[in-house]
C-alpha positions as CSV (number, residue, x, y, z in Angstrom):
1,M,127.5,103.0,89.1
2,N,125.0,105.3,89.7
3,V,121.7,103.7,93.0
4,L,119.3,105.9,93.6
5,I,117.2,104.8,97.1
6,L,114.4,105.6,98.0
7,E,114.0,104.7,101.8
8,D,112.4,106.5,104.8
9,D,114.0,104.9,107.4
10,V,117.4,106.7,108.8
11,S,119.0,103.0,109.9
12,R,118.5,101.5,107.3
13,H,120.3,103.9,104.8
14,K,123.3,103.5,106.9
15,V,122.8,100.1,106.1
16,F,122.4,100.4,102.8
17,L,125.4,102.9,102.7
18,Q,127.4,100.3,104.0
19,N,127.2,98.1,101.2
20,L,127.1,100.3,98.8
21,I,130.8,101.2,99.3
22,G,131.9,102.6,95.7
23,T,129.1,103.5,94.5
24,H,127.5,106.7,93.3
25,T,124.3,106.5,96.2
26,V,121.5,108.6,97.0
27,I,118.9,108.5,98.9
28,V,115.5,110.2,99.3
29,T,113.0,110.4,101.8
30,T,110.2,111.0,99.6
31,A,108.0,109.6,96.4
32,S,108.2,113.1,94.9
33,A,112.1,113.6,95.1
34,A,112.5,110.4,93.2
35,I,110.5,111.4,90.5
36,Q,112.5,114.6,90.7
37,K,116.1,112.8,90.6
38,L,114.7,109.8,87.9
39,V,114.4,113.4,85.5
40,E,117.4,115.2,86.2
41,A,120.2,112.1,85.8
42,R,120.1,108.2,84.8
43,W,121.0,105.2,87.6
44,D,122.1,101.7,86.8
45,Y,120.1,101.2,90.3
46,L,117.3,102.0,91.3
47,F,115.7,100.7,95.4
48,L,112.2,101.5,95.4
49,D,110.5,101.0,99.2
50,H,106.9,101.4,99.0
51,D,105.6,102.3,103.0
52,L,106.8,106.3,102.9
53,G,106.4,108.6,106.3
54,G,106.8,106.2,108.4
55,T,103.9,104.3,107.9
56,Q,103.4,100.5,107.9
57,M,101.2,98.0,105.7
58,V,99.4,101.8,103.3
59,A,97.9,100.9,100.1
60,S,99.1,101.9,97.2
61,G,98.5,105.7,96.1
62,P,100.0,109.1,96.6
63,G,103.1,109.5,98.5
64,T,104.3,105.7,98.6
65,G,106.6,103.9,96.1
66,Y,104.0,103.2,93.7
67,E,103.7,106.7,93.0
68,V,107.1,106.6,91.9
69,A,106.4,103.3,90.3
70,K,103.8,104.3,88.3
71,W,105.0,107.2,86.9
72,L,108.4,105.2,85.2
73,A,105.6,102.7,83.6
74,E,104.2,105.7,82.0
75,N,107.8,107.1,81.1
76,P,110.1,104.2,80.4
77,I,112.9,105.9,79.1
78,R,113.5,107.1,82.9
79,Q,113.2,103.3,84.2
80,P,117.1,102.2,85.2
81,A,118.1,98.9,83.9
82,N,117.8,97.9,87.3
83,I,114.8,98.2,89.7
84,I,114.5,95.9,92.9
85,I,111.6,96.6,95.2
86,H,113.0,96.4,98.7
87,S,109.5,96.7,100.6
88,F,107.6,94.7,103.3
89,N,104.5,95.5,102.3
90,P,103.5,92.7,100.0
91,V,100.8,94.1,98.8
92,G,102.6,97.0,97.7
93,A,105.2,95.7,96.3
94,A,103.4,93.5,94.3
95,N,101.8,96.4,93.3
96,M,104.8,98.2,92.5
97,A,105.2,94.5,90.5
98,Q,102.4,94.6,88.2
99,V,103.7,98.1,87.5
100,L,107.1,97.8,86.7
101,S,107.3,94.4,84.8
102,K,111.0,93.8,85.0
103,A,111.9,94.5,88.5
104,V,113.4,92.6,91.3
105,V,111.2,92.0,94.3
106,A,113.7,92.0,97.2
107,P,111.9,92.1,100.7
108,G,115.0,93.0,103.4
109,C,117.9,93.3,100.6
110,W,119.2,96.1,102.4
111,R,120.8,93.7,105.4
112,N,122.6,92.2,102.5
113,I,123.2,93.6,98.5
114,S,124.6,90.8,96.5
115,L,122.0,91.8,93.4
116,L,125.0,94.1,92.3
């Protein structure tokens, strides 16, 4: 199973990896890196954070997870079968979910990933 995670918080990286033992997991910290990985390979799961670069509760736009969600909406052939939005930013998460109708919003899911 191939898992791509967009998350900028290093402490969450460790928790994700502990919960995803036995998978091929790649973690990226920027929207542009996530888009590049989506171009390069197919993923079974994509976990999307909204607020990146140490910011919190920012508006959706360039440099956020929304940029990735919007890119995926424009490139549906690259969408993983399973997309989980794990942001605690309720407005940002809702914006991403609006453009990615099949995404699941699950803030904090890295603590105990039971969606796999």
